[in-house]
C-alpha positions in Angstrom: -37.2 60.3 -23.8 -34.7 57.8 -25.1 -34.1 57.7 -28.9 -35.2 54.8 -31.0 -32.5 52.2 -31.1 -33.4 51.0 -34.6 -35.8 52.1 -37.3 -37.5 50.1 -39.9 -35.6 48.9 -42.9 -35.0 45.8 -45.0 -31.2 45.5 -45.1 -29.4 43.2 -42.6 -26.4 45.3 -41.6 -26.0 45.8 -37.8 -26.6 48.9 -35.8 -23.8 51.4 -36.1 -22.3 53.4 -33.3 -22.8 57.1 -33.8 -19.5 58.9 -34.0 -18.9 62.7 -34.2 -16.3 62.4 -36.8 -14.6 65.0 -38.9 -15.9 63.2 -42.0 -19.5 63.9 -40.9 -18.6 67.5 -40.2 -17.0 67.9 -43.6 -20.1 66.4 -45.2 -22.1 69.2 -43.7 -24.3 66.9 -41.7 -23.6 68.7 -38.5 -24.5 67.3 -35.0 -27.1 64.5 -34.9 -29.7 66.2 -32.7 -31.9 63.2 -32.6 -29.5 61.5 -30.2 -29.0 63.3 -26.9 -25.5 63.6 -25.6 -24.5 60.8 -23.2 -27.3 58.5 -24.1 -25.3 55.9 -25.7 -24.4 57.2 -29.1 -27.1 55.1 -31.0 -28.3 56.9 -34.2 -31.8 57.1 -35.2 -32.3 55.9 -38.8 -29.8 53.0 -38.7 -31.3 49.7 -39.7 -31.1 46.5 -37.7 -31.8 43.0 -38.9 -33.9 42.0 -36.0 -35.7 43.5 -33.1 -33.6 43.8 -29.9 -35.2 42.4 -26.8 -34.9 44.4 -23.6 -31.2 44.3 -22.5 -29.8 42.5 -19.5 -26.9 43.5 -17.2 -24.1 41.0 -16.5 -21.4 42.6 -14.3 -21.9 46.0 -15.7 -22.0 44.9 -19.4 -25.2 45.7 -21.3 -26.3 42.8 -23.4 -29.1 42.8 -25.9 -30.9 39.6 -26.8 -32.2 39.5 -30.3 -35.7 38.3 -30.9 -36.5 37.3 -34.5 -39.7 38.5 -36.0 -40.2 41.3 -33.6 -41.8 44.7 -34.3 -39.2 47.2 -35.4 -39.0 50.7 -34.3 -40.1 49.9 -30.7 -38.6 52.2 -28.1 -36.5 50.2 -25.5 -36.2 51.3 -21.9 -33.4 50.2 -19.7 -33.0 50.3 -16.0 -29.4 50.7 -15.1 -28.0 50.1 -11.7 -24.8 48.5 -10.4 -25.5 44.8 -10.1 -29.1 45.2 -11.5 -30.8 42.7 -13.6 -31.5 45.1 -16.5 -35.3 44.4 -16.5 -38.0 47.0 -17.2 -39.5 48.3 -14.0 -42.9 49.9 -14.8 -44.2 52.7 -12.6 -40.7 53.8 -11.6 -38.9 56.9 -12.8 -35.7 55.3 -14.1 -33.0 56.2 -16.5 -33.6 54.3 -19.7 -30.6 55.0 -21.7 -27.8 52.4 -22.4 -24.2 53.1 -21.6 -22.3 55.0 -24.2 -20.5 53.6 -27.2 -22.2 50.2 -27.1 -23.2 48.7 -30.5 -25.1 45.5 -31.3 -21.8 43.8 -32.3 -20.3 44.8 -29.0 -23.3 43.5 -27.2 -22.8 40.1 -28.7 -19.1 40.2 -27.9 -20.0 41.1 -24.3 -22.1 38.0 -24.0 -19.3 35.8 -25.4 -16.9 37.4 -23.0 -18.9 36.0 -20.1 -18.4 32.3 -21.1 -14.7 32.1 -20.2 -15.5 33.5 -16.8 -18.3 31.0 -16.2 -16.0 28.2 -17.3 -13.3 29.4 -15.0 -15.8 29.5 -12.1 -16.9 26.0 -12.7 -13.3 24.8 -12.9 -12.5 26.5 -9.7 -15.4 24.8 -8.0 -14.4 21.4 -9.3 -10.8 22.0 -8.1 -12.1 22.9 -4.7 -14.2 19.8 -4.4 -11.2 17.6 -5.6 -8.9 19.2 -3.0 -11.5 18.6 -0.3 -11.8 15.0 -1.3 -8.1 14.4 -1.3 -7.8 16.1 2.1 -10.5 13.8 3.4 -8.7 10.7 2.1 -5.4 11.8 3.6 -7.1 12.4 7.0 -8.8 9.0 6.8 -5.4 7.3 6.0 -3.7 9.0 8.9 -6.5 7.9 11.3 -6.3 4.4 10.0 -2.5 4.3 10.4 -2.7 5.7 13.9 -5.4 3.3 15.0 -8.2 6.0 15.2 -10.2 3.9 12.7 -10.5 0.2 12.8 -10.0 -2.1 9.8 -13.8 -2.3 9.3 -14.1 1.5 9.1 -15.4 2.0 12.6 -14.2 5.1 14.6 -12.7 3.8 17.8 -13.3 5.4 21.2 -10.4 6.1 23.4 -6.7 5.9 22.6 -5.0 3.3 20.4 -1.4 2.5 21.0 0.8 0.4 18.9 2.4 -2.4 21.0 4.6 -3.6 18.0 5.1 -1.8 14.7 5.8 -3.9 11.6 9.1 -2.0 11.1 10.2 -2.9 14.7 12.6 -5.8 15.3 11.8 -6.9 18.8 13.9 -9.4 20.6 11.4 -9.6 23.5 8.7 -7.2 24.6 6.4 -8.1 27.5 3.7 -6.2 29.3 2.4 -7.7 32.6 -1.2 -7.1 33.5 -3.4 -8.4 36.4 -5.0 -11.8 35.8 -8.8 -12.1 35.5 -10.9 -14.4 37.5 -11.5 -16.7 34.5 -9.0 -19.3 35.7 -10.8 -19.7 39.1 -13.7 -21.5 37.4 -11.4 -24.1 35.9 -9.3 -26.8 37.5 -6.0 -25.3 38.5 -2.6 -27.0 37.8 0.3 -26.0 40.0 3.3 -24.7 38.0 1.2 -24.0 34.9 -2.1 -22.2 35.5 -1.4 -18.5 35.1 -0.5 -16.5 38.2 1.4 -14.0 36.2 -0.6 -12.7 33.3 0.3 -10.4 30.3 1.2 -10.3 26.7 4.4 -10.4 24.7 5.8 -10.0 21.3 9.1 -11.4 19.9 10.8 -11.4 16.5 13.6 -13.6 17.7 12.0 -17.0 18.0 11.3 -17.7 14.3 13.3 -16.4 11.3 11.7 -14.8 8.3 13.0 -17.6 6.1 11.3 -20.2 8.4 8.1 -18.2 8.3 8.2 -18.2 4.5 8.6 -22.0 4.4 5.7 -22.4 6.9 3.6 -20.1 4.7 4.2 -22.3 1.7 2.8 -25.2 3.7 -0.3 -23.2 4.4 -0.7 -22.1 0.8 -0.4 -25.6 -0.5 -2.9 -27.0 2.0 -5.4 -24.3 1.5 -5.2 -24.6 -2.2 -7.2 -27.8 -1.8 -10.2 -25.9 -0.5 -10.9 -22.6 1.0 -14.0 -20.8 2.4 -16.5 -19.0 0.2 -16.1 -16.1 2.7 -13.0 -14.2 3.8 -11.6 -16.6 6.4 -10.2 -20.1 5.7 -8.6 -22.5 8.1 -6.3 -25.5 7.8 -5.8 -27.7 10.9 -3.0 -30.3 10.3 -3.8 -31.9 13.7 -7.5 -32.8 13.2 -7.4 -32.5 9.4 -10.1 -29.8 9.3 -10.1 -27.7 6.1 -12.5 -25.0 5.0 -14.3 -26.0 1.8 -17.1 -23.6 0.6 -19.4 -23.0 3.5 -18.4 -26.2 5.3 -15.4 -28.1 6.6 -14.0 -31.5 5.4 -11.4 -33.8 6.9 -8.3 -33.2 4.8 -6.9 -36.7 5.3 -10.1 -38.6 4.5 -11.3 -36.3 1.7 -8.0 -36.4 -0.3 -6.5 -39.7 0.9 -3.1 -40.5 -0.5 -3.1 -37.3 -2.5 -1.9 -35.6 0.7 1.6 -37.0 0.0 1.7 -34.9 -3.2 1.0 -31.8 -1.1 3.0 -32.2 2.1 6.4 -33.8 2.9 7.9 -35.1 6.1 10.2 -32.1 6.1 7.1 -29.8 6.2 5.8 -31.6 9.3 9.2 -31.7 11.0 9.5 -27.9 10.5 6.0 -27.4 11.9 6.8 -29.4 15.1 10.1 -27.6 15.6 8.5 -24.1 15.3 5.7 -25.2 17.8 8.3 -26.4 20.3 10.3 -23.2 20.2 7.2 -21.1 20.7 6.1 -23.3 23.7 9.6 -23.0 25.3 9.6 -19.2 25.0 6.2 -18.8 26.5 7.2 -21.0 29.5 10.3 -18.9 30.0 8.5 -15.6 30.0 5.7 -16.7 32.4 8.0 -18.7 34.7 6.5 -22.1 34.3 7.8 -25.5 33.1 7.5 -26.2 29.4 6.8 -29.8 30.1 3.6 -28.8 32.1 2.1 -27.2 29.0 0.2 -29.2 26.4 -0.7 -28.4 22.8 -4.5 -28.1 22.6 -7.1 -27.6 19.9 -7.9 -25.7 17.9 -4.4 -25.1 16.6 -4.6 -24.1 12.9 -3.4 -22.0 9.9 -5.6 -19.1 9.0 -5.9 -17.3 5.7 -7.9 -14.0 5.7 -8.8 -11.7 2.9 -11.4 -9.0 2.1 -14.1 -11.3 0.7 -17.5 -10.8 2.2 -18.4 -13.3 5.0 -20.8 -16.1 3.9 -21.2 -17.8 7.3 -20.5 -17.0 11.0 -17.2 -18.9 10.6 -16.0 -16.1 8.3 -16.6 -13.4 10.9 -13.3 -13.4 12.6 -13.3 -9.7 13.6 -15.6 -10.0 16.7 -14.1 -9.3 20.1 -13.6 -12.5 22.2 -11.8 -14.1 25.1 -10.1 -17.4 24.3 -10.6 -18.9 27.7 -14.3 -18.2 27.5 -14.6 -19.4 23.9 -12.6 -22.6 24.1 -12.3 -23.4 27.8 -9.1 -25.4 27.4 -6.9 -22.4 26.5 -4.5 -21.1 29.1 -1.9 -19.6 26.8 -2.4 -18.4 23.2 0.2 -17.6 20.5 0.1 -16.4 17.0 2.9 -16.8 14.4 2.5 -14.3 11.6 3.4 -15.4 8.1 2.9 -12.2 6.1 3.5 -8.5 6.5 1.1 -5.7 7.4 0.9 -2.9 4.8 3.0 -5.0 2.3 1.0 -8.2 1.9 -2.3 -6.9 3.2 -4.1 -3.9 4.7 -6.2 -3.9 7.9 -5.9 -7.2 9.8 -4.0 -5.9 12.8 -4.4 -7.7 16.1 -6.0 -5.5 18.7 -6.1 -5.9 22.5 -9.2 -4.2 23.9 -8.3 -2.6 27.2 -10.5 -0.4 29.4 -8.3 2.6 29.0 -7.0 2.1 25.4 -6.5 -0.4 22.6 -3.1 -2.0 22.0 -2.3 -3.2 18.5 0.2 -5.6 17.1 1.1 -5.1 13.5 1.8 -8.5 11.9 5.3 -9.2 10.4 6.5 -12.5 8.9 8.2 -14.5 11.7 6.7 -12.4 14.5 5.2 -14.3 17.5 2.6 -12.7 19.6 1.6 -14.6 22.8 -0.6 -13.9 25.9 -2.5 -15.5 28.7 -5.9 -16.6 27.4 -8.3 -15.0 30.0 -10.4 -11.9 30.0 -7.4 -9.8 30.8 -6.6 -10.2 27.1 -9.9 -9.4 25.4 -9.0 -9.1 21.7 -10.1 -9.0 18.1 -8.6 -8.9 14.6 -9.4 -6.0 12.3 -11.1 -6.8 9.0 -8.6 -7.3 6.2 -9.2 -4.5 3.6 -7.0 -5.8 0.8 -4.5 -8.6 0.2 -4.1 -11.8 2.1 -3.1 -12.4 5.7 -1.5 -15.7 6.8 -0.9 -16.8 10.4 -0.9 -19.8 12.7 -2.8 -19.9 16.0 -0.9 -22.3 18.4 -2.7 -22.8 21.7 -1.6 -24.4 25.0 -3.4 -25.9 28.0 -2.4 -26.9 31.5 -4.8 -29.7 31.5 -3.3 -32.9 30.1 -6.8 -34.2 29.3 -7.2 -31.5 26.7 -3.8 -32.1 25.1 -3.3 -33.2 21.5 -0.3 -34.5 19.7 1.8 -33.1 16.8 0.5 -33.8 13.3 2.0 -36.8 11.5 1.9 -37.4 7.8 0.2 -40.8 7.6 
């Protein structure tokens, strides 16, 4: 039998731990025979303010929960086992005695000592979750930088190679690839229709300073309108300008105000840049520059991360220029802003059967290629910032040619 933990009384002092002290011996009280040795040292006859509910075990520490208004003098039984729950187990022959030298005060302290451990466990769990999240972001960033994930967050199959890094300074880089059959269904022009197909990148045609001046032309023109979605265009040849969900004719809509936006010097620079790009394409593909004609659409583009409002804003779909426009034989893009500095995402991607080849935009960089299915391509979604470029296209058919823009 276990001793009674507390007996009836009216005072509110806590249970005391029985100690076999010399003071007791000297008082002639002798050994307290009501408490068996090794049963916890609780003395019968010590008053407690409240009834103690059955104890619980937390990591080997016995904890008593006080229950106000309980009946005093009730014998408590305790099941002790390592890692046990401390509950009463009827019908089993179990040891009922609490561990030695544990008082009511110590029980309360034992319960308070668990709180810091619980707090530390929660903090460790939160730290683990935070570390996992950071690791995931780092992995995502590396995949995005290496081309494993496209700008619109889609995991790409196959291998992605970078044809031109933003940090590169390329005088001329050209990759020859077999021509598709797209040109066979169109009228052929000797000395111009592609017989040698491929793609090239050059940072030596237009300077960065010239690219910055061209960009300011685009910014001033697009400030007059702009799409509600993420892609806006400005065509100085036809006058087409994005405005909300539609297009307007820049020259008719604004009339003489155009002279406050553009200057003759702007248009002269535009013509000079176009001619240099045309000459370089002719040299690389071994054709006569005079046999090439500027064709439509040739335009400025401004792209950002705004959600698309119409199909005109969805610039990221794969396409073939020769199939889409028909008149295109050679396509070029002059980039007017820098990848990772002015914007994120927005890389130009050639979609090949074996892998993807990307071009990272850089102000003044010219990317050019034959316009058939051999150069299926897309532009990644812009994730942040603003991407500026000019698309300048050429045809071999003089019937589809257009003139340079003139400030009227």
